[in-house]
C-alpha positions as MATLAB code, in Angstrom:
seq = 'MYQCLWTTLGDVRRSATGAGALAAVLFDRLGGRWIYRVHRSVYELSRGRLGHRSPFGPLLLLTTVGRRTGKPRTTPLLYMPEGDDFLVVASNGGRDEAPDWLRNLEVSIDARVRVGREVHSVRADVLRGPSADVLWPRLAVHHVGWRVYQQLTEREIPVVRLSRRD';
ca = [
       5.750  -18.298  -18.103;
       8.141  -16.184  -16.071;
       6.268  -12.854  -16.024;
       3.636  -14.854  -16.089;
       3.961  -15.850  -11.936;
       4.662  -12.442  -11.210;
       1.406  -11.375  -13.248;
      -0.389  -13.714  -11.288;
       1.587  -12.800   -7.847;
       0.981   -8.872   -8.188;
      -2.781   -8.783   -8.423;
      -3.148  -10.636   -5.244;
      -0.468   -9.206   -3.857;
      -1.906   -5.224   -4.931;
      -5.797   -6.217   -3.031;
      -4.290   -5.573    0.358;
      -6.963   -5.985    2.402;
      -8.892   -9.388    3.730;
      -8.289  -12.415    1.608;
      -5.424  -10.605   -0.388;
      -4.234   -9.147    3.029;
      -3.690  -12.660    4.088;
      -3.062  -13.605    0.399;
       0.183  -11.334    0.765;
       1.517  -13.288    4.450;
       0.820  -16.267    2.847;
       3.138  -15.747   -0.165;
       6.091  -14.099    1.737;
       5.906  -17.249    4.393;
       5.266  -19.825    2.301;
       6.731  -19.832   -0.987;
       8.302  -16.452   -1.750;
      11.689  -17.134   -0.798;
      12.629  -19.512   -3.115;
      10.764  -16.304   -5.628;
      12.994  -13.711   -4.879;
      15.693  -16.219   -5.497;
      14.996  -16.594   -8.923;
      13.849  -13.337   -9.475;
      17.031  -12.267   -8.037;
      18.679  -14.101  -10.550;
      17.679  -13.058  -13.703;
      18.115   -9.347  -12.159;
      22.488  -10.787  -11.218;
      22.274  -12.584  -15.358;
      21.014  -10.746  -17.439;
      22.373   -7.111  -15.690;
      19.268   -5.156  -14.917;
      17.621   -5.649  -17.973;
      15.087   -8.092  -16.442;
      13.672   -7.432  -13.078;
      13.521   -4.476  -12.401;
       9.985   -4.109  -12.533;
       8.213   -6.320  -11.524;
       4.001   -6.566  -10.485;
       4.046   -4.973   -7.134;
       6.990   -1.915   -8.411;
      10.033   -1.362   -8.942;
      12.909   -3.403   -8.074;
      16.557   -2.748   -6.638;
      19.241   -5.680   -6.049;
      20.915   -4.003   -2.769;
      24.627   -5.950   -2.048;
      25.719   -5.391    1.498;
      28.390   -6.704    2.802;
      27.514   -9.952    5.598;
      28.039   -9.584    9.174;
      29.295  -12.163   10.329;
      30.893  -13.855    6.974;
      32.649  -10.466    5.753;
      30.958  -11.139    1.880;
      29.114   -9.627   -0.756;
      25.695  -10.420   -0.419;
      22.277   -9.726   -1.950;
      18.753   -8.925   -2.049;
      15.737   -7.444   -3.934;
      14.202   -4.513   -2.843;
      11.295   -2.920   -3.683;
      12.253    0.179   -3.413;
      10.686    4.300   -4.062;
      12.277    6.465   -4.711;
      13.062    9.788   -4.087;
      15.624   12.630   -6.040;
      18.722   10.714   -6.263;
      18.366    8.884   -2.855;
      16.394    5.040   -3.203;
      14.164    4.692    0.012;
      13.135    0.027    1.241;
      11.693   -1.027    4.321;
      13.263   -3.572    6.232;
       9.802   -5.324    7.316;
      11.020   -8.716    6.346;
       7.409  -10.065    5.735;
       6.106   -9.087    8.687;
       8.078  -10.733   10.911;
       9.315  -10.054   14.268;
      13.470  -10.685   13.267;
      14.939   -7.651   11.972;
      16.079   -9.027    7.610;
      19.211   -9.779    7.173;
      20.196   -7.188    5.406;
      19.073   -4.301    7.485;
      22.016   -6.367   10.531;
      24.415   -5.670    7.959;
      23.249   -2.049    6.835;
      23.538   -1.333   10.920;
      27.231   -3.125   10.518;
      28.515   -1.815    7.686;
      26.825    1.129    5.944;
      28.124    1.014    2.707;
      26.264   -1.009    0.346;
      25.798   -0.951   -3.067;
      22.664   -1.036   -5.159;
      21.814   -2.372   -8.843;
      18.542   -0.463  -10.148;
      17.863   -1.634  -13.674;
      21.672   -1.192  -16.054;
      22.663    1.264  -13.372;
      25.097   -0.426  -10.478;
      26.318    2.667   -7.722;
      28.196    2.853   -4.582;
      25.296    3.454   -2.333;
      25.804    5.071    1.585;
      22.817    3.329    4.130;
      21.041    5.353    6.664;
      18.879    3.547    8.817;
      15.868    6.427    9.691;
      13.548    5.196   12.840;
      10.963    6.880   14.461;
       9.775   10.975   13.896;
      11.984   10.524   11.243;
      10.082    7.980    8.921;
       7.791    8.508   10.092;
       7.355   11.397    8.275;
       7.912    9.489    4.918;
       5.201    6.178    5.834;
       1.734    8.129    4.507;
       3.825    8.136    1.013;
       5.160    4.316    1.564;
       1.956    3.455    2.423;
       0.329    4.642   -1.231;
       3.759    3.311   -3.146;
       3.517   -0.357   -1.827;
       0.363   -0.727    0.230;
       1.991   -4.626    1.467;
       3.745   -2.335    3.716;
       1.256   -0.580    5.893;
       0.180   -4.120    6.048;
       3.413   -5.289    7.814;
       3.264   -2.912    9.528;
       0.145   -4.224   12.052;
       1.885   -7.712   11.736;
       4.507   -7.422   14.179;
       4.654   -4.954   17.242;
       9.133   -3.994   16.071;
       9.008   -0.660   14.554;
       9.626   -1.004   10.943;
      12.587    1.253    9.909;
      13.021    2.977    6.848;
      16.461    3.060    4.996;
      17.431    5.629    2.575;
      20.335    4.922    0.265;
      22.557    7.311   -0.946;
      24.328    7.684   -3.978;
      28.041    7.149   -2.740;
      29.228    8.044   -7.431;
];
């Protein structure tokens, strides 16, 4: 059932024009958060055997330190590999506010990622302006939803390069 749900959602989100784009936004805004929580739990409990692959593309688990609480916060994120680095997009589903994980990284650039069964310490580099603009054409092909989210908000959506430290 879990895989069937992801497959169905992937079919809806892959068509990011017209009704598909609307469906992607509605998914993120209305019901996506609980699905991401379940996905994160499955990913963690299986130690990466389940959860790395999704219909949208590969997912990693990013663990940051909460900027107010000091506690670890883990978020599943789509990523695009770039050599030994991982590129993630701080789209927050096209919302006007930045995602919490980005705000956490702006306070402390050190984090951890789980990519499948591997766990790595990483250092974050938040890219904006020309540095991010160069990457956007490839990112938009990798996951068309990121382009849609940029159209939904006035804020510049940053790209974050997560570079392995180990």
